[in-house]
All heavy atoms as a GROMACS GRO file, in nm:
protein
  626
    1MET      N    1   0.078  -0.117   0.006
    1MET     CA    2   0.004   0.002  -0.002
    1MET      C    3   0.086   0.127   0.007
    1MET      O    4   0.180   0.141   0.077
    1MET     CB    5  -0.082  -0.003   0.126
    1MET     CG    6  -0.198   0.109   0.125
    1MET     SD    7  -0.317   0.074   0.255
    1MET     CE    8  -0.282   0.215   0.352
    2PRO      N    9   0.064   0.219  -0.086
    2PRO     CA   10   0.147   0.342  -0.095
    2PRO      C   11   0.123   0.430   0.027
    2PRO      O   12   0.019   0.430   0.088
    2PRO     CB   13   0.109   0.413  -0.228
    2PRO     CG   14  -0.038   0.358  -0.246
    2PRO     CD   15  -0.030   0.217  -0.193
    3LYS      N   16   0.228   0.506   0.060
    3LYS     CA   17   0.215   0.598   0.173
    3LYS      C   18   0.149   0.728   0.132
    3LYS      O   19   0.172   0.771   0.029
    3LYS     CB   20   0.360   0.620   0.223
    3LYS     CG   21   0.428   0.500   0.286
    3LYS     CD   22   0.563   0.546   0.327
    3LYS     CE   23   0.645   0.414   0.380
    3LYS     NZ   24   0.773   0.451   0.437
    4ARG      N   25   0.065   0.781   0.224
    4ARG     CA   26   0.004   0.901   0.184
    4ARG      C   27   0.093   1.015   0.197
    4ARG      O   28   0.184   1.017   0.283
    4ARG     CB   29  -0.111   0.932   0.281
    4ARG     CG   30  -0.230   0.843   0.251
    4ARG     CD   31  -0.350   0.876   0.332
    4ARG     NE   32  -0.318   0.854   0.480
    4ARG     CZ   33  -0.393   0.896   0.583
    4ARG    NH1   34  -0.495   0.964   0.561
    4ARG    NH2   35  -0.353   0.875   0.707
    5ILE      N   36   0.082   1.114   0.113
    5ILE     CA   37   0.168   1.239   0.113
    5ILE      C   38   0.068   1.357   0.119
    5ILE      O   39  -0.022   1.371   0.038
    5ILE     CB   40   0.257   1.243  -0.010
    5ILE    CG1   41   0.364   1.136  -0.011
    5ILE    CG2   42   0.328   1.380  -0.008
    5ILE    CD1   43   0.457   1.124  -0.125
    6LEU      N   44   0.095   1.445   0.214
    6LEU     CA   45   0.019   1.573   0.226
    6LEU      C   46   0.098   1.688   0.223
    6LEU      O   47   0.223   1.680   0.243
    6LEU     CB   48  -0.069   1.564   0.365
    6LEU     CG   49  -0.159   1.442   0.390
    6LEU    CD1   50  -0.209   1.451   0.523
    6LEU    CD2   51  -0.271   1.440   0.299
    7GLN      N   52   0.037   1.797   0.180
    7GLN     CA   53   0.114   1.926   0.180
    7GLN      C   54   0.048   2.032   0.271
    7GLN      O   55  -0.080   2.031   0.271
    7GLN     CB   56   0.118   1.979   0.041
    7GLN     CG   57   0.192   2.093   0.015
    7GLN     CD   58   0.211   2.130  -0.138
    7GLN    OE1   59   0.164   2.058  -0.218
    7GLN    NE2   60   0.286   2.241  -0.160
    8GLY      N   61   0.134   2.099   0.350
    8GLY     CA   62   0.068   2.194   0.430
    8GLY      C   63   0.178   2.296   0.476
    8GLY      O   64   0.291   2.313   0.420
    9VAL      N   65   0.136   2.383   0.587
    9VAL     CA   66   0.221   2.488   0.636
    9VAL      C   67   0.267   2.456   0.781
    9VAL      O   68   0.182   2.410   0.860
    9VAL     CB   69   0.150   2.625   0.631
    9VAL    CG1   70   0.237   2.735   0.682
    9VAL    CG2   71   0.108   2.653   0.482
   10VAL      N   72   0.396   2.475   0.812
   10VAL     CA   73   0.439   2.462   0.943
   10VAL      C   74   0.388   2.571   1.039
   10VAL      O   75   0.398   2.682   1.002
   10VAL     CB   76   0.597   2.470   0.941
   10VAL    CG1   77   0.648   2.450   1.090
   10VAL    CG2   78   0.663   2.361   0.864
   11THR      N   79   0.318   2.525   1.146
   11THR     CA   80   0.266   2.618   1.239
   11THR      C   81   0.350   2.629   1.369
   11THR      O   82   0.330   2.723   1.449
   11THR     CB   83   0.117   2.588   1.272
   11THR    OG1   84   0.110   2.454   1.324
   11THR    CG2   85   0.034   2.606   1.151
   12SER      N   86   0.431   2.527   1.398
   12SER     CA   87   0.506   2.537   1.523
   12SER      C   88   0.633   2.435   1.504
   12SER      O   89   0.628   2.342   1.444
   12SER     CB   90   0.427   2.478   1.636
   12SER     OG   91   0.511   2.472   1.751
   13ASN      N   92   0.746   2.490   1.560
   13ASN     CA   93   0.867   2.407   1.555
   13ASN      C   94   0.936   2.418   1.691
   13ASN      O   95   1.060   2.410   1.705
   13ASN     CB   96   0.965   2.456   1.448
   13ASN     CG   97   1.003   2.602   1.469
   13ASN    OD1   98   0.957   2.669   1.542
   13ASN    ND2   99   1.104   2.627   1.380
   14GLN      N  100   0.864   2.428   1.801
   14GLN     CA  101   0.922   2.452   1.928
   14GLN      C  102   0.973   2.325   1.987
   14GLN      O  103   1.070   2.326   2.074
   14GLN     CB  104   0.817   2.515   2.030
   14GLN     CG  105   0.783   2.659   1.983
   14GLN     CD  106   0.695   2.722   2.089
   14GLN    OE1  107   0.660   2.659   2.188
   14GLN    NE2  108   0.665   2.849   2.077
   15ASN      N  109   0.931   2.200   1.951
   15ASN     CA  110   0.979   2.084   2.004
   15ASN      C  111   1.096   2.033   1.933
   15ASN      O  112   1.113   2.060   1.805
   15ASN     CB  113   0.873   1.978   2.012
   15ASN     CG  114   0.753   2.021   2.102
   15ASN    OD1  115   0.770   2.073   2.203
   15ASN    ND2  116   0.636   1.992   2.060
   16ALA      N  117   1.190   1.959   1.995
   16ALA     CA  118   1.303   1.905   1.927
   16ALA      C  119   1.265   1.805   1.831
   16ALA      O  120   1.183   1.706   1.856
   16ALA     CB  121   1.405   1.845   2.037
   17GLN      N  122   1.319   1.816   1.704
   17GLN     CA  123   1.301   1.721   1.591
   17GLN      C  124   1.145   1.702   1.564
   17GLN      O  125   1.107   1.595   1.507
   17GLN     CB  126   1.361   1.581   1.625
   17GLN     CG  127   1.513   1.591   1.636
   17GLN     CD  128   1.573   1.452   1.648
   17GLN    OE1  129   1.504   1.356   1.683
   17GLN    NE2  130   1.700   1.446   1.632
   18THR      N  131   1.066   1.800   1.591
   18THR     CA  132   0.923   1.787   1.568
   18THR      C  133   0.868   1.920   1.510
   18THR      O  134   0.901   2.023   1.559
   18THR     CB  135   0.841   1.747   1.687
   18THR    OG1  136   0.891   1.632   1.744
   18THR    CG2  137   0.697   1.729   1.664
   19VAL      N  138   0.786   1.906   1.408
   19VAL     CA  139   0.720   2.022   1.363
   19VAL      C  140   0.562   1.997   1.362
   19VAL      O  141   0.524   1.882   1.341
   19VAL     CB  142   0.755   2.068   1.223
   19VAL    CG1  143   0.894   2.126   1.220
   19VAL    CG2  144   0.749   1.962   1.116
   20THR      N  145   0.480   2.104   1.383
   20THR     CA  146   0.335   2.077   1.368
   20THR      C  147   0.290   2.139   1.228
   20THR      O  148   0.332   2.261   1.202
   20THR     CB  149   0.264   2.156   1.484
   20THR    OG1  150   0.315   2.106   1.602
   20THR    CG2  151   0.117   2.140   1.474
   21VAL      N  152   0.230   2.055   1.151
   21VAL     CA  153   0.191   2.107   1.025
   21VAL      C  154   0.041   2.110   1.005
   21VAL      O  155  -0.032   2.017   1.038
   21VAL     CB  156   0.248   1.998   0.917
   21VAL    CG1  157   0.208   2.044   0.766
   21VAL    CG2  158   0.398   1.978   0.919
   22SER      N  159  -0.003   2.221   0.957
   22SER     CA  160  -0.150   2.240   0.935
   22SER      C  161  -0.188   2.203   0.788
   22SER      O  162  -0.132   2.272   0.702
   22SER     CB  163  -0.185   2.383   0.970
   22SER     OG  164  -0.334   2.404   0.946
   23ILE      N  165  -0.274   2.115   0.778
   23ILE     CA  166  -0.317   2.058   0.638
   23ILE      C  167  -0.459   2.125   0.620
   23ILE      O  168  -0.546   2.104   0.702
   23ILE     CB  169  -0.315   1.911   0.627
   23ILE    CG1  170  -0.184   1.851   0.669
   23ILE    CG2  171  -0.362   1.869   0.486
   23ILE    CD1  172  -0.073   1.887   0.584
   24GLU      N  173  -0.474   2.191   0.511
   24GLU     CA  174  -0.616   2.240   0.482
   24GLU      C  175  -0.666   2.166   0.356
   24GLU      O  176  -0.609   2.147   0.260
   24GLU     CB  177  -0.608   2.391   0.443
   24GLU     CG  178  -0.739   2.448   0.423
   24GLU     CD  179  -0.723   2.599   0.379
   24GLU    OE1  180  -0.706   2.679   0.467
   24GLU    OE2  181  -0.742   2.633   0.265
   25ARG      N  182  -0.802   2.128   0.372
   25ARG     CA  183  -0.865   2.056   0.265
   25ARG      C  184  -0.995   2.133   0.229
   25ARG      O  185  -1.052   2.187   0.321
   25ARG     CB  186  -0.892   1.910   0.284
   25ARG     CG  187  -0.994   1.886   0.396
   25ARG     CD  188  -0.994   1.735   0.417
   25ARG     NE  189  -1.112   1.706   0.516
   25ARG     CZ  190  -1.229   1.673   0.476
   25ARG    NH1  191  -1.260   1.651   0.341
   25ARG    NH2  192  -1.323   1.640   0.561
   26ARG      N  193  -1.026   2.139   0.100
   26ARG     CA  194  -1.143   2.200   0.063
   26ARG      C  195  -1.238   2.096  -0.012
   26ARG      O  196  -1.198   2.013  -0.080
   26ARG     CB  197  -1.119   2.303  -0.047
   26ARG     CG  198  -1.039   2.420   0.016
   26ARG     CD  199  -1.010   2.522  -0.096
   26ARG     NE  200  -0.928   2.630  -0.028
   26ARG     CZ  201  -0.894   2.735  -0.092
   26ARG    NH1  202  -0.944   2.761  -0.212
   26ARG    NH2  203  -0.830   2.839  -0.030
   27PHE      N  204  -1.369   2.114   0.012
   27PHE     CA  205  -1.468   2.020  -0.051
   27PHE      C  206  -1.603   2.103  -0.062
   27PHE      O  207  -1.621   2.204   0.004
   27PHE     CB  208  -1.481   1.893   0.027
   27PHE     CG  209  -1.531   1.921   0.177
   27PHE    CD1  210  -1.668   1.899   0.205
   27PHE    CD2  211  -1.439   1.942   0.267
   27PHE    CE1  212  -1.714   1.921   0.329
   27PHE    CE2  213  -1.484   1.962   0.404
   27PHE     CZ  214  -1.629   1.943   0.428
   28LYS      N  215  -1.675   2.046  -0.146
   28LYS     CA  216  -1.805   2.107  -0.172
   28LYS      C  217  -1.915   2.051  -0.070
   28LYS      O  218  -1.916   1.926  -0.061
   28LYS     CB  219  -1.863   2.093  -0.309
   28LYS     CG  220  -1.971   2.181  -0.345
   28LYS     CD  221  -1.987   2.188  -0.501
   28LYS     CE  222  -1.900   2.303  -0.547
   28LYS     NZ  223  -1.945   2.367  -0.670
   29HIS      N  224  -1.986   2.132   0.006
   29HIS     CA  225  -2.092   2.077   0.088
   29HIS      C  226  -2.204   2.003   0.019
   29HIS      O  227  -2.243   2.057  -0.086
   29HIS     CB  228  -2.149   2.191   0.172
   29HIS     CG  229  -2.248   2.152   0.272
   29HIS    ND1  230  -2.370   2.111   0.263
   29HIS    CD2  231  -2.221   2.143   0.421
   29HIS    CE1  232  -2.428   2.073   0.384
   29HIS    NE2  233  -2.335   2.088   0.475
   30PRO      N  234  -2.237   1.882   0.061
   30PRO     CA  235  -2.325   1.800  -0.026
   30PRO      C  236  -2.466   1.861  -0.043
   30PRO      O  237  -2.527   1.843  -0.159
   30PRO     CB  238  -2.342   1.673   0.053
   30PRO     CG  239  -2.267   1.694   0.182
   30PRO     CD  240  -2.199   1.826   0.170
   31LEU      N  241  -2.516   1.938   0.061
   31LEU     CA  242  -2.644   1.999   0.037
   31LEU      C  243  -2.643   2.140  -0.008
   31LEU      O  244  -2.714   2.173  -0.102
   31LEU     CB  245  -2.729   1.981   0.167
   31LEU     CG  246  -2.868   2.039   0.174
   31LEU    CD1  247  -2.948   1.960   0.078
   31LEU    CD2  248  -2.913   2.025   0.314
   32LEU      N  249  -2.558   2.221   0.052
   32LEU     CA  250  -2.551   2.358   0.025
   32LEU      C  251  -2.477   2.405  -0.101
   32LEU      O  252  -2.481   2.509  -0.151
   32LEU     CB  253  -2.500   2.434   0.145
   32LEU     CG  254  -2.585   2.422   0.282
   32LEU    CD1  255  -2.516   2.492   0.394
   32LEU    CD2  256  -2.727   2.469   0.262
   33GLN      N  257  -2.391   2.304  -0.142
   33GLN     CA  258  -2.301   2.330  -0.266
   33GLN      C  259  -2.208   2.445  -0.237
   33GLN      O  260  -2.171   2.495  -0.336
   33GLN     CB  261  -2.386   2.352  -0.385
   33GLN     CG  262  -2.478   2.231  -0.425
   33GLN     CD  263  -2.402   2.106  -0.447
   33GLN    OE1  264  -2.299   2.106  -0.518
   33GLN    NE2  265  -2.435   2.000  -0.385
   34LYS      N  266  -2.178   2.472  -0.112
   34LYS     CA  267  -2.083   2.579  -0.083
   34LYS      C  268  -1.938   2.519  -0.058
   34LYS      O  269  -1.940   2.405  -0.002
   34LYS     CB  270  -2.127   2.655   0.035
   34LYS     CG  271  -2.036   2.762   0.090
   34LYS     CD  272  -2.097   2.826   0.215
   34LYS     CE  273  -1.998   2.926   0.268
   34LYS     NZ  274  -2.046   2.988   0.393
   35THR      N  275  -1.838   2.582  -0.098
   35THR     CA  276  -1.700   2.534  -0.080
   35THR      C  277  -1.666   2.550   0.071
   35THR      O  278  -1.677   2.657   0.129
   35THR     CB  279  -1.595   2.602  -0.168
   35THR    OG1  280  -1.633   2.576  -0.293
   35THR    CG2  281  -1.456   2.553  -0.137
   36VAL      N  282  -1.637   2.441   0.144
   36VAL     CA  283  -1.598   2.443   0.280
   36VAL      C  284  -1.448   2.414   0.305
   36VAL      O  285  -1.393   2.332   0.232
   36VAL     CB  286  -1.682   2.330   0.356
   36VAL    CG1  287  -1.650   2.338   0.512
   36VAL    CG2  288  -1.827   2.352   0.329
   37ARG      N  289  -1.380   2.494   0.395
   37ARG     CA  290  -1.249   2.472   0.425
   37ARG      C  291  -1.236   2.407   0.557
   37ARG      O  292  -1.297   2.461   0.662
   37ARG     CB  293  -1.172   2.594   0.421
   37ARG     CG  294  -1.167   2.662   0.286
   37ARG     CD  295  -1.077   2.786   0.277
   37ARG     NE  296  -1.076   2.866   0.403
   37ARG     CZ  297  -0.990   2.958   0.428
   37ARG    NH1  298  -0.905   2.997   0.329
   37ARG    NH2  299  -1.005   3.041   0.535
   38LYS      N  300  -1.166   2.298   0.573
   38LYS     CA  301  -1.143   2.229   0.699
   38LYS      C  302  -0.990   2.218   0.718
   38LYS      O  303  -0.924   2.178   0.619
   38LYS     CB  304  -1.205   2.102   0.716
   38LYS     CG  305  -1.365   2.108   0.734
   38LYS     CD  306  -1.404   1.989   0.809
   38LYS     CE  307  -1.555   2.014   0.852
   38LYS     NZ  308  -1.595   1.912   0.936
   39SER      N  309  -0.939   2.234   0.832
   39SER     CA  310  -0.797   2.213   0.854
   39SER      C  311  -0.774   2.118   0.961
   39SER      O  312  -0.860   2.101   1.054
   39SER     CB  313  -0.732   2.345   0.885
   39SER     OG  314  -0.774   2.396   1.002
   40LYS      N  315  -0.659   2.050   0.962
   40LYS     CA  316  -0.622   1.960   1.060
   40LYS      C  317  -0.471   1.958   1.079
   40LYS      O  318  -0.393   1.991   0.997
   40LYS     CB  319  -0.658   1.813   1.012
   40LYS     CG  320  -0.642   1.707   1.121
   40LYS     CD  321  -0.699   1.569   1.082
   40LYS     CE  322  -0.678   1.472   1.188
   40LYS     NZ  323  -0.715   1.345   1.150
   41LYS      N  324  -0.426   1.943   1.206
   41LYS     CA  325  -0.287   1.963   1.245
   41LYS      C  326  -0.222   1.814   1.263
   41LYS      O  327  -0.292   1.724   1.322
   41LYS     CB  328  -0.270   2.030   1.372
   41LYS     CG  329  -0.295   2.184   1.355
   41LYS     CD  330  -0.263   2.246   1.481
   41LYS     CE  331  -0.292   2.404   1.470
   41LYS     NZ  332  -0.268   2.469   1.595
   42TYR      N  333  -0.110   1.796   1.210
   42TYR     CA  334  -0.038   1.670   1.220
   42TYR      C  335   0.105   1.715   1.268
   42TYR      O  336   0.162   1.804   1.251
   42TYR     CB  337  -0.009   1.610   1.090
   42TYR     CG  338  -0.137   1.558   1.025
   42TYR    CD1  339  -0.207   1.639   0.931
   42TYR    CD2  340  -0.197   1.435   1.051
   42TYR    CE1  341  -0.325   1.601   0.868
   42TYR    CE2  342  -0.309   1.386   0.996
   42TYR     CZ  343  -0.367   1.471   0.898
   42TYR     OH  344  -0.483   1.432   0.845
   43ARG      N  345   0.160   1.620   1.364
   43ARG     CA  346   0.288   1.639   1.423
   43ARG      C  347   0.375   1.546   1.331
   43ARG      O  348   0.347   1.430   1.324
   43ARG     CB  349   0.295   1.607   1.568
   43ARG     CG  350   0.219   1.700   1.645
   43ARG     CD  351   0.188   1.667   1.789
   43ARG     NE  352   0.311   1.631   1.860
   43ARG     CZ  353   0.390   1.724   1.919
   43ARG    NH1  354   0.364   1.848   1.909
   43ARG    NH2  355   0.486   1.679   1.988
   44ALA      N  356   0.485   1.608   1.275
   44ALA     CA  357   0.582   1.536   1.191
   44ALA      C  358   0.723   1.541   1.237
   44ALA      O  359   0.763   1.634   1.307
   44ALA     CB  360   0.568   1.592   1.052
   45HIS      N  361   0.804   1.430   1.212
   45HIS     CA  362   0.929   1.428   1.244
   45HIS      C  363   1.022   1.507   1.160
   45HIS      O  364   1.021   1.499   1.038
   45HIS     CB  365   0.974   1.278   1.251
   45HIS     CG  366   1.114   1.256   1.293
   45HIS    ND1  367   1.158   1.264   1.427
   45HIS    CD2  368   1.224   1.206   1.231
   45HIS    CE1  369   1.275   1.237   1.448
   45HIS    NE2  370   1.338   1.202   1.321
   46ASP      N  371   1.102   1.594   1.212
   46ASP     CA  372   1.201   1.676   1.140
   46ASP      C  373   1.334   1.651   1.193
   46ASP      O  374   1.372   1.711   1.300
   46ASP     CB  375   1.159   1.827   1.161
   46ASP     CG  376   1.257   1.922   1.091
   46ASP    OD1  377   1.337   1.880   1.009
   46ASP    OD2  378   1.243   2.040   1.129
   47GLU      N  379   1.416   1.563   1.136
   47GLU     CA  380   1.536   1.515   1.183
   47GLU      C  381   1.633   1.619   1.223
   47GLU      O  382   1.703   1.618   1.323
   47GLU     CB  383   1.602   1.415   1.082
   47GLU     CG  384   1.720   1.345   1.130
   47GLU     CD  385   1.700   1.241   1.244
   47GLU    OE1  386   1.585   1.164   1.238
   47GLU    OE2  387   1.777   1.224   1.330
   48ASN      N  388   1.657   1.715   1.132
   48ASN     CA  389   1.763   1.816   1.149
   48ASN      C  390   1.709   1.954   1.195
   48ASN      O  391   1.790   2.055   1.192
   48ASN     CB  392   1.832   1.840   1.021
   48ASN     CG  393   1.902   1.708   0.964
   48ASN    OD1  394   1.950   1.625   1.053
   48ASN    ND2  395   1.897   1.687   0.841
   49ASN      N  396   1.586   1.964   1.240
   49ASN     CA  397   1.528   2.094   1.282
   49ASN      C  398   1.554   2.202   1.181
   49ASN      O  399   1.588   2.311   1.204
   49ASN     CB  400   1.588   2.129   1.420
   49ASN     CG  401   1.551   2.038   1.531
   49ASN    OD1  402   1.437   1.994   1.539
   49ASN    ND2  403   1.642   2.018   1.616
   50GLN      N  404   1.522   2.169   1.044
   50GLN     CA  405   1.553   2.260   0.948
   50GLN      C  406   1.436   2.349   0.900
   50GLN      O  407   1.454   2.446   0.823
   50GLN     CB  408   1.617   2.194   0.828
   50GLN     CG  409   1.528   2.085   0.765
   50GLN     CD  410   1.601   2.003   0.664
   50GLN    OE1  411   1.713   2.041   0.623
   50GLN    NE2  412   1.524   1.915   0.606
   51PHE      N  413   1.309   2.320   0.940
   51PHE     CA  414   1.191   2.393   0.897
   51PHE      C  415   1.151   2.482   0.999
   51PHE      O  416   1.144   2.451   1.120
   51PHE     CB  417   1.078   2.287   0.856
   51PHE     CG  418   1.119   2.194   0.742
   51PHE    CD1  419   1.164   2.070   0.776
   51PHE    CD2  420   1.126   2.246   0.622
   51PHE    CE1  421   1.208   1.983   0.666
   51PHE    CE2  422   1.166   2.169   0.516
   51PHE     CZ  423   1.207   2.033   0.542
   52ASN      N  424   1.106   2.607   0.971
   52ASN     CA  425   1.054   2.711   1.049
   52ASN      C  426   0.909   2.733   1.032
   52ASN      O  427   0.846   2.691   0.918
   52ASN     CB  428   1.139   2.835   1.021
   52ASN     CG  429   1.286   2.814   1.060
   52ASN    OD1  430   1.315   2.767   1.169
   52ASN    ND2  431   1.372   2.856   0.965
   53VAL      N  432   0.852   2.818   1.105
   53VAL     CA  433   0.710   2.852   1.098
   53VAL      C  434   0.685   2.928   0.965
   53VAL      O  435   0.754   3.016   0.927
   53VAL     CB  436   0.663   2.938   1.219
   53VAL    CG1  437   0.526   2.984   1.205
   53VAL    CG2  438   0.686   2.859   1.352
   54GLY      N  439   0.574   2.884   0.893
   54GLY     CA  440   0.546   2.942   0.771
   54GLY      C  441   0.599   2.884   0.647
   54GLY      O  442   0.560   2.905   0.538
   55ASP      N  443   0.689   2.779   0.666
   55ASP     CA  444   0.735   2.704   0.558
   55ASP      C  445   0.637   2.609   0.497
   55ASP      O  446   0.563   2.549   0.573
   55ASP     CB  447   0.860   2.623   0.597
   55ASP     CG  448   0.985   2.705   0.615
   55ASP    OD1  449   0.982   2.828   0.594
   55ASP    OD2  450   1.084   2.653   0.681
   56LYS      N  451   0.630   2.596   0.366
   56LYS     CA  452   0.544   2.491   0.311
   56LYS      C  453   0.622   2.370   0.295
   56LYS      O  454   0.731   2.365   0.244
   56LYS     CB  455   0.504   2.529   0.169
   56LYS     CG  456   0.393   2.647   0.165
   56LYS     CD  457   0.343   2.682   0.026
   56LYS     CE  458   0.240   2.783   0.031
   56LYS     NZ  459   0.184   2.811  -0.106
   57VAL      N  460   0.563   2.256   0.351
   57VAL     CA  461   0.632   2.127   0.355
   57VAL      C  462   0.539   2.019   0.303
   57VAL      O  463   0.413   2.037   0.294
   57VAL     CB  464   0.682   2.092   0.489
   57VAL    CG1  465   0.785   2.183   0.532
   57VAL    CG2  466   0.578   2.090   0.589
   58ARG      N  467   0.599   1.905   0.269
   58ARG     CA  468   0.521   1.784   0.236
   58ARG      C  469   0.550   1.672   0.343
   58ARG      O  470   0.673   1.666   0.382
   58ARG     CB  471   0.557   1.724   0.100
   58ARG     CG  472   0.506   1.828  -0.007
   58ARG     CD  473   0.564   1.789  -0.142
   58ARG     NE  474   0.547   1.646  -0.170
   58ARG     CZ  475   0.539   1.589  -0.289
   58ARG    NH1  476   0.565   1.663  -0.397
   58ARG    NH2  477   0.520   1.462  -0.305
   59ILE      N  478   0.446   1.609   0.382
   59ILE     CA  479   0.475   1.512   0.487
   59ILE      C  480   0.426   1.378   0.443
   59ILE      O  481   0.330   1.359   0.355
   59ILE     CB  482   0.414   1.549   0.629
   59ILE    CG1  483   0.256   1.565   0.613
   59ILE    CG2  484   0.465   1.673   0.680
   59ILE    CD1  485   0.171   1.584   0.741
   60GLN      N  486   0.487   1.276   0.487
   60GLN     CA  487   0.458   1.145   0.441
   60GLN      C  488   0.440   1.043   0.560
   60GLN      O  489   0.503   1.054   0.659
   60GLN     CB  490   0.576   1.087   0.361
   60GLN     CG  491   0.587   0.936   0.330
   60GLN     CD  492   0.703   0.898   0.253
   60GLN    OE1  493   0.713   0.953   0.134
   60GLN    NE2  494   0.797   0.830   0.305
   61GLU      N  495   0.344   0.944   0.556
   61GLU     CA  496   0.321   0.853   0.654
   61GLU      C  497   0.448   0.770   0.684
   61GLU      O  498   0.527   0.735   0.590
   61GLU     CB  499   0.203   0.754   0.610
   61GLU     CG  500   0.068   0.804   0.632
   61GLU     CD  501  -0.025   0.691   0.600
   61GLU    OE1  502  -0.013   0.635   0.496
   61GLU    OE2  503  -0.117   0.673   0.680
   62CYS      N  504   0.461   0.724   0.807
   62CYS     CA  505   0.573   0.643   0.857
   62CYS      C  506   0.541   0.559   0.969
   62CYS      O  507   0.424   0.594   1.033
   62CYS     CB  508   0.695   0.733   0.881
   62CYS     SG  509   0.681   0.833   1.028
   63PRO      N  510   0.607   0.468   1.008
   63PRO     CA  511   0.592   0.394   1.128
   63PRO      C  512   0.595   0.484   1.253
   63PRO      O  513   0.664   0.584   1.247
   63PRO     CB  514   0.692   0.292   1.134
   63PRO     CG  515   0.735   0.276   1.003
   63PRO     CD  516   0.715   0.406   0.934
   64PRO      N  517   0.519   0.458   1.352
   64PRO     CA  518   0.513   0.554   1.472
   64PRO      C  519   0.652   0.580   1.528
   64PRO      O  520   0.739   0.490   1.546
   64PRO     CB  521   0.440   0.480   1.574
   64PRO     CG  522   0.357   0.384   1.496
   64PRO     CD  523   0.426   0.353   1.382
   65LYS      N  524   0.683   0.713   1.542
   65LYS     CA  525   0.823   0.758   1.603
   65LYS      C  526   0.802   0.791   1.746
   65LYS      O  527   0.894   0.784   1.817
   65LYS     CB  528   0.872   0.871   1.519
   65LYS     CG  529   0.882   0.849   1.374
   65LYS     CD  530   1.021   0.900   1.329
   65LYS     CE  531   1.034   0.877   1.177
   65LYS     NZ  532   1.136   0.773   1.157
   66SER      N  533   0.681   0.823   1.785
   66SER     CA  534   0.651   0.855   1.922
   66SER      C  535   0.497   0.835   1.953
   66SER      O  536   0.438   0.802   1.860
   66SER     CB  537   0.694   1.006   1.964
   66SER     OG  538   0.604   1.098   1.909
   67LYS      N  539   0.459   0.878   2.058
   67LYS     CA  540   0.309   0.864   2.092
   67LYS      C  541   0.218   0.933   1.992
   67LYS      O  542   0.122   0.899   1.954
   67LYS     CB  543   0.284   0.921   2.242
   67LYS     CG  544   0.142   0.910   2.276
   67LYS     CD  545   0.136   0.969   2.415
   67LYS     CE  546  -0.023   0.974   2.453
   67LYS     NZ  547  -0.033   1.037   2.588
   68THR      N  548   0.269   1.061   1.951
   68THR     CA  549   0.184   1.141   1.857
   68THR      C  550   0.235   1.149   1.721
   68THR      O  551   0.169   1.205   1.632
   68THR     CB  552   0.175   1.288   1.919
   68THR    OG1  553   0.307   1.338   1.932
   68THR    CG2  554   0.093   1.288   2.055
   69LYS      N  555   0.362   1.107   1.699
   69LYS     CA  556   0.421   1.128   1.559
   69LYS      C  557   0.406   1.008   1.472
   69LYS      O  558   0.459   0.897   1.500
   69LYS     CB  559   0.570   1.170   1.564
   69LYS     CG  560   0.590   1.301   1.612
   69LYS     CD  561   0.733   1.370   1.591
   69LYS     CE  562   0.823   1.288   1.677
   69LYS     NZ  563   0.969   1.344   1.656
   70ARG      N  564   0.327   1.016   1.360
   70ARG     CA  565   0.318   0.908   1.266
   70ARG      C  566   0.340   0.959   1.122
   70ARG      O  567   0.312   0.901   1.025
   70ARG     CB  568   0.174   0.847   1.262
   70ARG     CG  569   0.153   0.735   1.367
   70ARG     CD  570   0.098   0.795   1.493
   70ARG     NE  571   0.064   0.700   1.588
   70ARG     CZ  572   0.122   0.681   1.699
   70ARG    NH1  573   0.225   0.740   1.727
   70ARG    NH2  574   0.086   0.571   1.776
   71TRP      N  575   0.409   1.082   1.117
   71TRP     CA  576   0.448   1.138   0.981
   71TRP      C  577   0.587   1.190   0.995
   71TRP      O  578   0.645   1.213   1.097
   71TRP     CB  579   0.346   1.266   0.962
   71TRP     CG  580   0.209   1.224   0.955
   71TRP    CD1  581   0.116   1.201   1.056
   71TRP    CD2  582   0.140   1.194   0.820
   71TRP    NE1  583  -0.005   1.165   0.996
   71TRP    CE2  584   0.000   1.166   0.862
   71TRP    CE3  585   0.172   1.202   0.694
   71TRP    CZ2  586  -0.091   1.133   0.766
   71TRP    CZ3  587   0.074   1.171   0.601
   71TRP    CH2  588  -0.063   1.139   0.636
   72GLU      N  589   0.646   1.199   0.873
   72GLU     CA  590   0.778   1.265   0.868
   72GLU      C  591   0.789   1.359   0.744
   72GLU      O  592   0.719   1.339   0.657
   72GLU     CB  593   0.888   1.150   0.850
   72GLU     CG  594   0.878   1.063   0.719
   72GLU     CD  595   0.960   0.941   0.727
   72GLU    OE1  596   1.034   0.926   0.819
   72GLU    OE2  597   0.958   0.869   0.630
   73VAL      N  598   0.869   1.465   0.765
   73VAL     CA  599   0.875   1.569   0.663
   73VAL      C  600   0.971   1.508   0.547
   73VAL      O  601   1.074   1.457   0.575
   73VAL     CB  602   0.932   1.696   0.726
   73VAL    CG1  603   0.948   1.790   0.614
   73VAL    CG2  604   0.849   1.745   0.837
   74ILE      N  605   0.918   1.534   0.420
   74ILE     CA  606   0.999   1.493   0.311
   74ILE      C  607   1.083   1.637   0.274
   74ILE      O  608   1.031   1.724   0.254
   74ILE     CB  609   0.914   1.462   0.192
   74ILE    CG1  610   0.811   1.344   0.224
   74ILE    CG2  611   0.996   1.425   0.066
   74ILE    CD1  612   0.710   1.317   0.132
   75ALA      N  613   1.208   1.616   0.256
   75ALA     CA  614   1.302   1.723   0.213
   75ALA      C  615   1.276   1.763   0.074
   75ALA      O  616   1.257   1.664  -0.004
   75ALA     CB  617   1.445   1.681   0.237
   76GLU      N  618   1.252   1.895   0.041
   76GLU     CA  619   1.214   1.931  -0.089
   76GLU      C  620   1.346   2.005  -0.137
   76GLU      O  621   1.408   2.074  -0.081
   76GLU     CB  622   1.097   2.014  -0.086
   76GLU     CG  623   0.977   1.939  -0.057
   76GLU     CD  624   0.842   2.024  -0.056
   76GLU    OE1  625   0.843   2.136  -0.115
   76GLU    OE2  626   0.740   1.973  -0.013
   0.00000   0.00000   0.00000
């Protein structure tokens, strides 16, 4: 099974080797036909602490690295 890859913006990098990435998805409401924006935050592994707040990054699924980290940042 292929690993999922998501694209988002770094919202926090205060923890060691960890960044918080906000992923926004858009979809059309089934009844109202209005475009709805929803966002979700993921914690991702950043090995070299190289990403800062505001950076656009891509994250990929990986085996669990800690209690909350199941994603890792792909170097672009």
